[in-house]
N, C-alpha and C positions, 0 to 999 in steps of 0.2 A: 815216529818222523809219521807213516800211515796215519798212526791215530789224531796227532797234532793237526795236520792236513784237512783231516774231516772234519774235528773241532770246529775248525776256522772257515771250514766250508759251512756247518751248519748255523754259525754264528751271522757270518755276514746274511747268511737265507734270510734268517729273522729279522736282521735290521731292514731288509730291502722288504719284505713284509710288514713292519712294523710303519713304515716309512711308507707305504701302500694305503695302512690301516688308520692313521693319523685322525683321518676326520672324522666329526663325531659320529658313533654308532647309535643306530635307532633298536629297541628289541623287535620291531615289527615292520619289516618292509612288505614294499609293496610291489612286487613281480610279476608281472602278465607278460603272456608271449602273443595276445591282442588285445583289442581293449576290454576291460572289465563288464561282466555281464551288468555289477552294477556301477552307474557312474556315477560320482562325486561332484555334481558342479564346482565345488567349489577350493578346488582339488587342482598342484598343480600336475601335468604330464608330460612323459619325457619320453621321447622313440630314440632308440639307440640302436642302430645298425652295424654288425661289427664288419672286418673284413674279408678277403674270399680265402683265405685260410682256415678258418670255421667253417667256412662250406666246404674245403678241399678235405680236410680232417676229421671237422667234428670240434667241439670245444676242449676235448680231452689231449686230443691228437695236436690241435693248436699249443695247449702248451708245452706238450712236449717238441713238437718241430722247431716252434721259434719262442718258445716262452711266451705269448700271448696269451695274456689271463683277461678273456671277452668280459667273464662272469663279474672279476672280481672289479671292473667297470663299470659294467648293470648293477654291484650292490651298491659301490661307491655314490652312484645318482639315487640311490632308492633312500643310503644313508641320509642325502640331505633335504628329506621330507618329498621326493617328488617322485609319482606314480611313474614307477617304469614301463615300459610295452620295448621288449624288444625279445624276439624269435631268432632261435640257431638256423638258422635256414640252408638248404641245399642248393644247390647250383640254379642262380636265381638269374634271371631277364630282371637289366635294372629299368629299364621301362617300363615294365610291369608291375615291379618292387613298388615303385615310387609312385603309382597308378595307386596299388592296395595300401598304403601308407597315405595316399590322400584320402581316400575313402572312410578307413581308420578315424582323420582328423574330423570328416563329417560326420561321423557318429557322434565324437567328442560334444562338436558343436551344438548338432540337434540336440543333445540333453542340455545346454546350455550352458556348456564350459565358454568360459573367454577366450577369443585367439591368443590375445595373448598371456595365455595360462599354459600354452601348448607349447612346445619346444620340439625338435626333429634335429636330432645328432643321428651323427656317422662314421666312421674310420674307414681309411684307403677306399676298396669296393662299396662300403655302406659310404663311405662320403660322397661317394660316385652318385650314388641314390639322394644322401644328402640335395646334390647339389640340385637334381633332378625334379623331388621336391619343391622347390622353388617356385619352380612352373606351374608344376601338377597339381597345387594346393590353391598357389597364386594367391594367397590372403594377406596384405602389407604386415599385416599384425602377428602374423606366425614369426618364432622364430627362430634359429635355423641356425646347428655350429660345425661345419667342415671341418673336419679332422683329415690334414692329408689326405686330401679326397678325388683333388684336380691334377693327376695322373698324366703325364706326356700322352701314355696309352692309352688313353678314355676321352683325349681330347675330341676324336670325331664323334664319339658315342654320346658325349655330352651336349654336343651342337646336334645331331642328328634328333637325340628324345628332345631339345626344346622346341625344333620344326615339328614332331610329332604331337606334340600339346598344344600347339598351335599360340602359346601365350612366352612374354617374356616371364622371368623371373620376379618376383614378391616377396616382400617380408621383411628380418630385419636380420641379415646373413653376418655371422659372423666368421672366418676362417682362417686357419689358426694349422702351421707345420714348421717343421727343425729347417734352417739354413743346409743341414748337413744332409738333408734327402735326398738324391739324386733322384728320385723316383718321380716327383712332383714337381709343379711350380703354382706360381702368383693363383687365387680364383679371381683374380679382378679381370680377366679376360673375359669372363662370363658376366661377370658384375658389373655392367656400365651405368653410372648414375643414368637412374627411369624412374620416372610416379609409384610409389609404393615400394620403394627399394629400400633400404640403408644397408652396408656392406661396411665392414671393417677386417681388417687382416691383423693378425700377429704371428711374428715369424722369432720362433727361438732359437738359439747358438747352445743348445744341449749337445750337439755334438751325435744325439743319436739317434738322425736318421729318422726312420718310419718306424725302430722300437721305439720313440719318445712316448707313444701311443696305445704299448700295448699289456701298459698296467697303470691305473690311475693315480695317478702322478699329480700333485697339487699344483704345480707348474702349470699346466695345462687345464685340471679340472676346475679348481679356484675361478677360473676366467669365464668356463663354460656357466659353473653353475650361477656366478654375478650376471654374467649374459641373459641364460633360462630369468633371472628373477626381474629382466629391466633395471641392472643395476648398471654403473659408468662402469667402465675398464679401462685403465691408462694404453 
């Protein structure tokens, strides 16, 4: 009976990995923790900021504690032919890190990368940073994807950050979250209609809450990639 249970557990794990890895895999992934020394102006660049649990426990610990596979998400984006910039952060001040990302984006722009070939994404606390980068970067053509990033507990931090930057959010912003995530609410409160801002929100009924974004599920990866590529999404 014990042996049969182990076999079933292994099979279930294999199915889960296959579902996440079902996206087309390319032999050469371009993944960096900072803007690469050699910038290709014709490439598409995608920043991804992980959630708090990686700050607290590290990438391996996040898997053990919460089954949060940040690295899988980074690889999934790289498999879609983005140059991915994603750092395993330690304890992070969200305002300061938003300015760091803004400086990185400025380096790409200075090297000739078009604004609409740059996408900033983040999950949970990384999503909070992504929300703040919309004001720190303030470019109407840069794309942003916020994954369960508008948390109740960060409301004051987000509003304070916007005030500190002294600029309104700009860019093409896509927010996504699971309706059953009790920690977050709609990002629409931060992205009112204004010049230079496009906002869209997708609410899933996956029943997985925050954990929906712990693995690169195609439910959210596909629309995130479409948004980064400037395609229409439902």
